[in-house]
N, C-alpha and C positions, 0 to 999 in steps of 0.2 A: 223913156226907159226902154232899153233894148230887151226884147223878149228872148228868154232862154228856151231852146227846143226841148220837147218832151221825149228825149231819148233815154234809154236805159242807162247810158253813161252819165247823163246829167242827173238822173234820179239818184244814182249811187253817189255822185259827187256832192249834191246838195243835201241829201237826206242822211245826215250823219248819225242820227239816233234810230234809224230804220222805222220811221213812221209807217212806211208802206207795209212792212211786215205786220205791224199791229192791225192795220186796216184789212189786210188779206186774211188775218186770223179772226176777224170779228165774228163770223158765224160760229166758230168753235167757242169763242168767249160766251156767246149766248147759250150754247149748250152747257158749258161749265156752270154758268150762272143758275140755270135751271136745277142742276144737281145740288149746288150749294143751298139754294132755297129749300129744296126738298129735305135736306139732311140737317138743316139748322136747328139747334136746340132752342125751343121756346120756353122761357123761364117764368111765364105768368099764366094764371088761370082765368083772370078776369076777361070776359068777352063782352061786357056791357058797354060798348063804345057808341057814342052818338056823333063822333067826328074823327076824321083821320087827318093828321097834320104831318107835313114833312118840313124839316129844318135843314137847310144846306145852302151852299153858295156855288156858283160857277158850274164846273163839270160834275160836282157832287149833287147839284140840284136839278140838272136837266133830266135825270132819270125819274125824279119826282114829277116833273112836268109831263113826262111820257105816261106815267101811271094815271095822273089826273085826266089827261086827254083821252086815253084809251077807255077809261071807266066812266066817261061823262054821263052816259045814260044807264050803265049797268050796275053801278054801285049805289045802294040806297043811303049810304052814309056819306055826307059831304066831305070832299077832299080839298085841303088847302096847302099851298106851298109857300113857305116863309123864307125870306132871304135877309135875315136881320140878326142883330145882337139880342134883341128883346122879343118876348112873346106877347101876343095880344091877351086881353082879359078873359077870353072865352076858353083858354087852356085850363083844364081841370082834370079830375079823376076819371072822367068819362072820355078822355082823349087818348087815342092811340097815336103816339108820336114817333115817327122815324127820324132819327138824327143821323145825318149822312155827312161824312167828311172822308174823302179818299185817303188823305194823308193821316187823318186823325188829329191834326194839329190846327185846323182852321179856327181862328180865334172867335169869329162870330158864332160858329156852330157850338164850340165849347161853352160859350156864354149861354146859348139857348138850351143846351143840355142841363146846365146847372139850374136854370130857372124852371125848366120842365120838371125836374126832380122836386124842387120846392113846391110846385103846384100840384104834385101828386099824379101826374100823367103816367100812363103805361108807356115805357120807352123801349124801342128797338134801336140799337146803335149799329151802324154799318160803316166799317172802315178797313183799311189794310194794316192798321196798327196805331202807333202814336198815343197821344194823351187820351184820346177818346176810348181806345181799347183799355188802357190802364184804369181809367175812371169807371167804365162800365163793369169791368171785372171786379174792381174793388167794391162796387155797389151791388154786385150780384144781379145785374141787369142784363137782359137778353142782348148778346153781342154776336154779330155775324161778321166774320172776317173774310175779306176778299183778297185775291192775290195782289201783291205789291209789284212795283217796278214799271207802272204805266203812267203816262201823263194823265191827270185826273179826268180830262175830257175824253180820254180814250177808254174809259171804264164804263161806258153807258150800258153795255150789256149787263154788267153786274149791278149797277145802280138802278136800272129799270126793271129787269126781269126778276131779281131776287125778291123785291117787295111784292110783285104780282104773285109769285109762287107762295109767299108767306100768307098773303091775304086770302089766297085760295085755300090754303091749309087751314086757316082760321075759320073758314066758312063764310067769310064776308063777301067774297065774289065767287063766281062760277069756276069750274075746273078749266084750266087754260092749256093743258098739255097738247091737245090736238092743234090748237092754233100756234103754239110755239114750234111744233114740228114743222108746220107749213112755213112759218117765218124763217126758220133756219134753212129750209130747203130753197126758198126763193132768194134769200140773201146769197147763198152759194151759187145759184144760177146767175144772179146779177153780177156777182164778182167774176165768174168764169166767162160769161158771154158778153157783158156790157161795160165792165169797169176796170179790169186789171190792165196794167200798163202794156202788155203784149198786144192788146187790141188796138187797132189803128184809129185815127181820129174820126173817120167816117162812122164807124160802128160803136165807138166808145162815147156813151152819153155824157160822162163826166168830163172827159177831155174836151169834147166839142163845146160844152158850156163854159169850161174854164178859159178856153181860148177867146171866147166872146167877152169875158169879164175883164180881160187885161186892160188896165188903165181906165176902167169904167167904175161908176158908183152903182152897186147893185141894190135894188129895192125888192125885197122878197115879200110876196103877198100869199096868204093862204086863207082857208076858211077858219073861223075861230073854233068851231066845234071839231074836235078830234085832231086838227092839223096845225094848230098854233105852235105846238111843240116843234114841228118840222121847220117852220119859218124861224123860230127863235134859235134852234140848233144851227141852222145854216148860217145865220147872222153871226153867231158866236164862233163857229168854225172858220168863217172867213176872217174874223178878227184874230183868232189865236194861231191858226195854221198859216193863212195867207198874209197876215199882218195888213189886212185891207179893211177899210171902213165900209159899212153898209147899213141898211135900215130894214125894218120889217114892220108889218101891220097886218090886220086881219079883216076879213069880210064877215058880216055886213058893216061893221063899225067904220071901216075905211070910207065907205060911201056916204057917211054922215059928217065927214070933216076933211080928211086928207085929199079926197078927190078934187076939192076946190083949190087946194094948194098947187095942183099941177097946171098952174098958169105962169108962175114966175119962180125963179129967173129963167125965162125961156131960152136964153142964150146958152145955158148949161145942159139943156135936155139931150144934146148930142152925146154927152158924156155919161148919161144914165142908161141903165138897163133894168127893166122890170122882169122879175122871174115869178111867174104865177104857178103855184103848186096846186095841181088839179087832182081830183079823185072821182072815180066813176059813181060813187054813192053819196056824194055830198048833196046837201039840200038843193033841190032844183032851183029855188029862187036865188040862192047864193051862186050857183053855177051861172045863172043868167046874168047876175050882177057882175061877175068876173068877165063874162064875154063883152058886156056893154062897156065896162071900164077899160078893157083892153082896146076896144075900138076908139074910145075917147083919147087914150094915151098915144095910140098910133097916129091919130090925126094931128097930135102935137109934135110928131116927129120922134117919139120915144120908142125905142126898140123893146118889144115884149116877147118873151120866150115862155112857153109852157113846159112844165116838167110834171109828168103824170106818175102817180103811184103805180105799183105793181103788186099782183097777188089777189087773192080772194078775201081772206079774213082781214078784219080791221087792223089787228096788231101787225100783220105782215105789211099792209099798205103804209102804215105809219113808218115802220122800220125801213121800208124800201126807199122812201124819200130821204130819211135821215142818212142812210148808208150812201146813197148817191151823192148827197150834199157833202159828206165827209171826203169822198174822193174828189169832188169838184174843188174843195178848199185845198186839198193836197196838191193837185195838179197846178192850181193857180199859184201856189207858193213856188213850185219849181219854175213856172213860167216867169216869175218875178226874180228868180235866182236866189231864193230864200230857203233856209233850212226851216221846215215846217214845225219842228218840235219846240225849240226854245221860246219862252215867253218872258223875255228879258225885263219888260216893264212891270210885269206882275212880280217878278223876283225882286226888282229894285224897290217896289212899293212895300213889299213885305219886310225887306231888310230895314227900310227907313222906319216902319212902324215898330219894329223890334227894338229900336233905340229908345223909344219913349218909356 
């Protein structure tokens, strides 16, 4: 496949729905999400929760993954993310359940909403409208509306930050205003100094990685604690934006199975690239495992690239990897000569299901 150059002319030619504009505006989305979370009307008084559950799919669930990762040690209440039509048996009146669907029409999420209501869970519904909004308002259930007009995967600021602000308001987690302030500042600095298209290949971390990924199969590795969200997000963005297949796994689990698989088929290893997501404060034994694993893979002829988080606070460091990965997937789409926004196969699948 012939590679398309990352010129502003080609970006404008390929990017028909202005995905770039959405990416550039992401720090402002995070700020807007903070305000929505602060001003949302909470319609319940019950605070006796022994579990927090998120129900959603795709771009509407990745925000829940972010919440769970960020609060791994700081939330005394267990957090679960469910991507299904049905809910497990432990959902009950002691459950705080976030039901998230950007469109408000995701059939799996609507099914989960109906079941959660039957089970007596306390529900917070989050969408830009659709059937979920109609149902929540008819049921007088807490509903938080987010701006419409985005591809669902581009609403991560709303889907991730609003629940965090609400949980803080409910007293379930600590105050996060100061860390959100740093997050927004660092994202703006990343955008302006390392990611935006006017920055050349040498100094643009997203462009330089995207160029290396052309016609390669990316394998994304991260620590499981805190940063699994980043690996999952980058894999999903490479799929939806770049229309490129990749895989992801986490340390230390990867060292107990997948590491052995890096023996065959050896003839394909030249077409693989491993992207290691690194962080300054990850568990020292996990960091050492990543270093040893990278050495093993390089001896097999596999190219290994490290992508480091930016910032001081944990939320900032998580978002920095996510934001960089979003730009990588965008530039890779342009390099492939692809419009990053449409997800034709998802649309086709939904249309076929609607016929049943």
